[in-house]
N, CA, C and O atoms as CSV, one atom per row, in Angstrom:
chain,resi,resn,atom,element,x,y,z
A,1,MET,N,N,-53.890,148.469,-147.748
A,1,MET,CA,C,-53.496,147.073,-147.578
A,1,MET,C,C,-54.357,146.444,-146.488
A,1,MET,O,O,-54.786,147.108,-145.544
A,2,ASP,N,N,-54.588,145.190,-146.643
A,2,ASP,CA,C,-55.330,144.480,-145.626
A,2,ASP,C,C,-54.391,144.030,-144.504
A,2,ASP,O,O,-53.179,144.237,-144.573
A,3,LYS,N,N,-54.960,143.421,-143.489
A,3,LYS,CA,C,-54.164,143.010,-142.326
A,3,LYS,C,C,-53.091,141.992,-142.695
A,3,LYS,O,O,-51.960,142.073,-142.216
A,4,LEU,N,N,-53.447,141.038,-143.545
A,4,LEU,CA,C,-52.503,139.978,-143.912
A,4,LEU,C,C,-51.301,140.549,-144.655
A,4,LEU,O,O,-50.169,140.133,-144.411
A,5,GLY,N,N,-51.536,141.494,-145.556
A,5,GLY,CA,C,-50.437,142.121,-146.281
A,5,GLY,C,C,-49.514,142.902,-145.363
A,5,GLY,O,O,-48.294,142.860,-145.521
A,6,THR,N,N,-50.086,143.608,-144.413
A,6,THR,CA,C,-49.282,144.367,-143.455
A,6,THR,C,C,-48.446,143.448,-142.584
A,6,THR,O,O,-47.264,143.706,-142.355
A,7,ILE,N,N,-49.055,142.377,-142.100
A,7,ILE,CA,C,-48.327,141.421,-141.260
A,7,ILE,C,C,-47.202,140.769,-142.064
A,7,ILE,O,O,-46.088,140.626,-141.559
A,8,ALA,N,N,-47.476,140.376,-143.295
A,8,ALA,CA,C,-46.443,139.759,-144.135
A,8,ALA,C,C,-45.301,140.736,-144.390
A,8,ALA,O,O,-44.137,140.335,-144.384
A,9,LEU,N,N,-45.613,142.005,-144.614
A,9,LEU,CA,C,-44.584,143.020,-144.834
A,9,LEU,C,C,-43.709,143.198,-143.604
A,9,LEU,O,O,-42.485,143.264,-143.717
A,10,ILE,N,N,-44.321,143.276,-142.442
A,10,ILE,CA,C,-43.563,143.457,-141.203
A,10,ILE,C,C,-42.684,142.243,-140.928
A,10,ILE,O,O,-41.507,142.397,-140.600
A,11,ILE,N,N,-43.231,141.050,-141.055
A,11,ILE,CA,C,-42.448,139.831,-140.827
A,11,ILE,C,C,-41.317,139.735,-141.839
A,11,ILE,O,O,-40.207,139.338,-141.485
A,12,GLY,N,N,-41.580,140.093,-143.100
A,12,GLY,CA,C,-40.532,140.067,-144.126
A,12,GLY,C,C,-39.385,141.007,-143.806
A,12,GLY,O,O,-38.221,140.642,-143.968
A,13,VAL,N,N,-39.699,142.211,-143.355
A,13,VAL,CA,C,-38.649,143.177,-143.003
A,13,VAL,C,C,-37.850,142.674,-141.806
A,13,VAL,O,O,-36.623,142.779,-141.793
A,14,VAL,N,N,-38.531,142.129,-140.802
A,14,VAL,CA,C,-37.835,141.604,-139.623
A,14,VAL,C,C,-36.910,140.456,-140.016
A,14,VAL,O,O,-35.771,140.396,-139.555
A,15,LEU,N,N,-37.389,139.545,-140.865
A,15,LEU,CA,C,-36.552,138.417,-141.295
A,15,LEU,C,C,-35.358,138.894,-142.123
A,15,LEU,O,O,-34.271,138.325,-142.016
A,16,CYS,N,N,-35.539,139.920,-142.939
A,16,CYS,CA,C,-34.416,140.473,-143.710
A,16,CYS,C,C,-33.363,141.075,-142.788
A,16,CYS,O,O,-32.166,140.900,-143.018
A,17,VAL,N,N,-33.790,141.772,-141.761
A,17,VAL,CA,C,-32.847,142.358,-140.809
A,17,VAL,C,C,-32.106,141.271,-140.049
A,17,VAL,O,O,-30.890,141.354,-139.881
A,18,ILE,N,N,-32.820,140.254,-139.587
A,18,ILE,CA,C,-32.180,139.151,-138.865
A,18,ILE,C,C,-31.222,138.397,-139.776
A,18,ILE,O,O,-30.122,138.041,-139.356
A,19,GLY,N,N,-31.627,138.149,-141.022
A,19,GLY,CA,C,-30.755,137.458,-141.975
A,19,GLY,C,C,-29.509,138.269,-142.295
A,19,GLY,O,O,-28.416,137.709,-142.381
A,20,GLY,N,N,-29.653,139.562,-142.471
A,20,GLY,CA,C,-28.492,140.419,-142.716
A,20,GLY,C,C,-27.529,140.411,-141.540
A,20,GLY,O,O,-26.314,140.359,-141.733
A,21,TYR,N,N,-28.065,140.462,-140.312
A,21,TYR,CA,C,-27.204,140.395,-139.132
A,21,TYR,C,C,-26.498,139.046,-139.041
A,21,TYR,O,O,-25.318,138.991,-138.693
A,22,ALA,N,N,-27.206,137.952,-139.350
A,22,ALA,CA,C,-26.602,136.623,-139.292
A,22,ALA,C,C,-25.481,136.496,-140.320
A,22,ALA,O,O,-24.434,135.914,-140.033
A,23,ILE,N,N,-25.698,137.038,-141.514
A,23,ILE,CA,C,-24.638,137.001,-142.529
A,23,ILE,C,C,-23.433,137.794,-142.053
A,23,ILE,O,O,-22.297,137.351,-142.220
A,24,TRP,N,N,-23.662,138.954,-141.466
A,24,TRP,CA,C,-22.557,139.786,-140.982
A,24,TRP,C,C,-21.825,139.100,-139.827
A,24,TRP,O,O,-20.598,139.162,-139.748
A,25,ALA,N,N,-22.563,138.451,-138.940
A,25,ALA,CA,C,-21.955,137.818,-137.764
A,25,ALA,C,C,-21.143,136.584,-138.139
A,25,ALA,O,O,-20.113,136.307,-137.524
A,26,PHE,N,N,-21.599,135.843,-139.143
A,26,PHE,CA,C,-20.940,134.602,-139.541
A,26,PHE,C,C,-20.348,134.709,-140.941
A,26,PHE,O,O,-20.472,133.781,-141.741
A,27,LEU,N,N,-19.710,135.827,-141.240
A,27,LEU,CA,C,-19.234,136.087,-142.602
A,27,LEU,C,C,-18.255,135.034,-143.127
A,27,LEU,O,O,-18.404,134.618,-144.276
A,28,PRO,N,N,-17.257,134.576,-142.351
A,28,PRO,CA,C,-16.350,133.549,-142.902
A,28,PRO,C,C,-17.072,132.248,-143.289
A,28,PRO,O,O,-16.759,131.635,-144.310
A,29,GLU,N,N,-18.041,131.839,-142.459
A,29,GLU,CA,C,-18.791,130.636,-142.771
A,29,GLU,C,C,-19.672,130.834,-144.003
A,29,GLU,O,O,-19.855,129.912,-144.798
A,30,VAL,N,N,-20.213,132.035,-144.157
A,30,VAL,CA,C,-21.050,132.337,-145.321
A,30,VAL,C,C,-20.219,132.266,-146.595
A,30,VAL,O,O,-20.686,131.748,-147.610
A,31,ILE,N,N,-18.992,132.781,-146.553
A,31,ILE,CA,C,-18.110,132.740,-147.722
A,31,ILE,C,C,-17.790,131.299,-148.087
A,31,ILE,O,O,-17.790,130.945,-149.266
A,32,ILE,N,N,-17.518,130.464,-147.092
A,32,ILE,CA,C,-17.240,129.049,-147.349
A,32,ILE,C,C,-18.463,128.372,-147.966
A,32,ILE,O,O,-18.333,127.585,-148.904
A,33,ALA,N,N,-19.649,128.678,-147.441
A,33,ALA,CA,C,-20.878,128.072,-147.974
A,33,ALA,C,C,-21.120,128.493,-149.416
A,33,ALA,O,O,-21.517,127.673,-150.243
A,34,VAL,N,N,-20.884,129.765,-149.724
A,34,VAL,CA,C,-21.082,130.243,-151.097
A,34,VAL,C,C,-20.099,129.571,-152.041
A,34,VAL,O,O,-20.465,129.201,-153.156
A,35,LYS,N,N,-18.854,129.408,-151.607
A,35,LYS,CA,C,-17.873,128.703,-152.441
A,35,LYS,C,C,-18.318,127.263,-152.687
A,35,LYS,O,O,-18.176,126.755,-153.799
A,36,GLY,N,N,-18.847,126.613,-151.678
A,36,GLY,CA,C,-19.344,125.247,-151.836
A,36,GLY,C,C,-20.519,125.181,-152.791
A,36,GLY,O,O,-20.608,124.265,-153.609
A,37,LEU,N,N,-21.427,126.152,-152.692
A,37,LEU,CA,C,-22.577,126.173,-153.601
A,37,LEU,C,C,-22.148,126.411,-155.041
A,37,LEU,O,O,-22.725,125.837,-155.965
A,38,ILE,N,N,-21.142,127.252,-155.238
A,38,ILE,CA,C,-20.621,127.476,-156.590
A,38,ILE,C,C,-20.033,126.178,-157.137
A,38,ILE,O,O,-20.250,125.841,-158.301
A,39,GLY,N,N,-19.296,125.455,-156.311
A,39,GLY,CA,C,-18.736,124.178,-156.734
A,39,GLY,C,C,-19.811,123.171,-157.102
A,39,GLY,O,O,-19.684,122.461,-158.099
A,40,ILE,N,N,-20.862,123.105,-156.308
A,40,ILE,CA,C,-21.958,122.184,-156.597
A,40,ILE,C,C,-22.647,122.561,-157.906
A,40,ILE,O,O,-22.977,121.688,-158.709
A,41,ALA,N,N,-22.866,123.866,-158.124
A,41,ALA,CA,C,-23.513,124.314,-159.365
A,41,ALA,C,C,-22.661,123.971,-160.582
A,41,ALA,O,O,-23.193,123.552,-161.611
A,42,VAL,N,N,-21.336,124.144,-160.477
A,42,VAL,CA,C,-20.444,123.806,-161.588
A,42,VAL,C,C,-20.471,122.299,-161.849
A,42,VAL,O,O,-20.490,121.869,-163.002
A,43,LEU,N,N,-20.473,121.507,-160.793
A,43,LEU,CA,C,-20.525,120.055,-160.938
A,43,LEU,C,C,-21.808,119.610,-161.637
A,43,LEU,O,O,-21.760,118.794,-162.558
A,44,ILE,N,N,-22.940,120.133,-161.212
A,44,ILE,CA,C,-24.214,119.754,-161.827
A,44,ILE,C,C,-24.264,120.187,-163.282
A,44,ILE,O,O,-24.754,119.443,-164.132
A,45,THR,N,N,-23.759,121.390,-163.584
A,45,THR,CA,C,-23.719,121.848,-164.970
A,45,THR,C,C,-22.842,120.938,-165.814
A,45,THR,O,O,-23.208,120.598,-166.939
A,46,GLY,N,N,-21.699,120.540,-165.291
A,46,GLY,CA,C,-20.814,119.627,-166.011
A,46,GLY,C,C,-21.468,118.285,-166.272
A,46,GLY,O,O,-21.353,117.743,-167.371
A,47,LEU,N,N,-22.151,117.744,-165.278
A,47,LEU,CA,C,-22.839,116.466,-165.468
A,47,LEU,C,C,-23.934,116.571,-166.527
A,47,LEU,O,O,-24.104,115.662,-167.339
A,48,MET,N,N,-24.669,117.667,-166.519
A,48,MET,CA,C,-25.717,117.847,-167.528
A,48,MET,C,C,-25.109,117.944,-168.919
A,48,MET,O,O,-25.660,117.385,-169.867
A,49,LEU,N,N,-23.985,118.642,-169.063
A,49,LEU,CA,C,-23.340,118.750,-170.370
A,49,LEU,C,C,-22.797,117.405,-170.840
A,49,LEU,O,O,-22.856,117.100,-172.031
A,50,VAL,N,N,-22.266,116.594,-169.917
A,50,VAL,CA,C,-21.789,115.259,-170.278
A,50,VAL,C,C,-22.947,114.406,-170.781
A,50,VAL,O,O,-22.829,113.743,-171.812
A,51,ILE,N,N,-24.055,114.419,-170.065
A,51,ILE,CA,C,-25.224,113.638,-170.486
A,51,ILE,C,C,-25.742,114.140,-171.828
A,51,ILE,O,O,-26.080,113.339,-172.699
A,52,PHE,N,N,-25.809,115.456,-172.004
A,52,PHE,CA,C,-26.252,116.029,-173.267
A,52,PHE,C,C,-25.315,115.640,-174.405
A,52,PHE,O,O,-25.772,115.326,-175.504
A,53,GLY,N,N,-24.020,115.658,-174.153
A,53,GLY,CA,C,-23.043,115.256,-175.163
A,53,GLY,C,C,-23.176,113.790,-175.541
A,53,GLY,O,O,-23.069,113.437,-176.716
A,54,ILE,N,N,-23.409,112.931,-174.548
A,54,ILE,CA,C,-23.600,111.507,-174.832
A,54,ILE,C,C,-24.838,111.302,-175.681
A,54,ILE,O,O,-24.812,110.504,-176.619
A,55,LEU,N,N,-25.921,112.000,-175.380
A,55,LEU,CA,C,-27.156,111.851,-176.136
A,55,LEU,C,C,-26.967,112.318,-177.587
A,55,LEU,O,O,-27.483,111.692,-178.513
A,56,ILE,N,N,-26.237,113.402,-177.779
A,56,ILE,CA,C,-25.992,113.906,-179.135
A,56,ILE,C,C,-25.049,112.953,-179.877
A,56,ILE,O,O,-25.240,112.699,-181.066
A,57,PHE,N,N,-24.041,112.430,-179.191
A,57,PHE,CA,C,-23.055,111.552,-179.829
A,57,PHE,C,C,-23.704,110.262,-180.320
A,57,PHE,O,O,-23.278,109.711,-181.336
A,58,ARG,N,N,-24.725,109.770,-179.620
A,58,ARG,CA,C,-25.373,108.518,-180.007
A,58,ARG,C,C,-26.146,108.651,-181.313
A,58,ARG,O,O,-26.342,107.656,-182.010
A,59,GLU,N,N,-26.585,109.848,-181.657
A,59,GLU,CA,C,-27.386,110.016,-182.878
A,59,GLU,C,C,-26.556,110.036,-184.088
A,59,GLU,O,O,-27.080,110.170,-185.194
């Protein structure tokens, strides 16, 4: 591996460790955020299906 690949690998591992620790330290907030993201994804999916249904109904 060249220098850039090695540096990217080391930084990636360090960021994964820091991110894992942050998730563990703030677990209740992470659970709330994931629930919110699931709600947003369901909302966007519903809106897309409504628009798709309207487009099909017009034909």
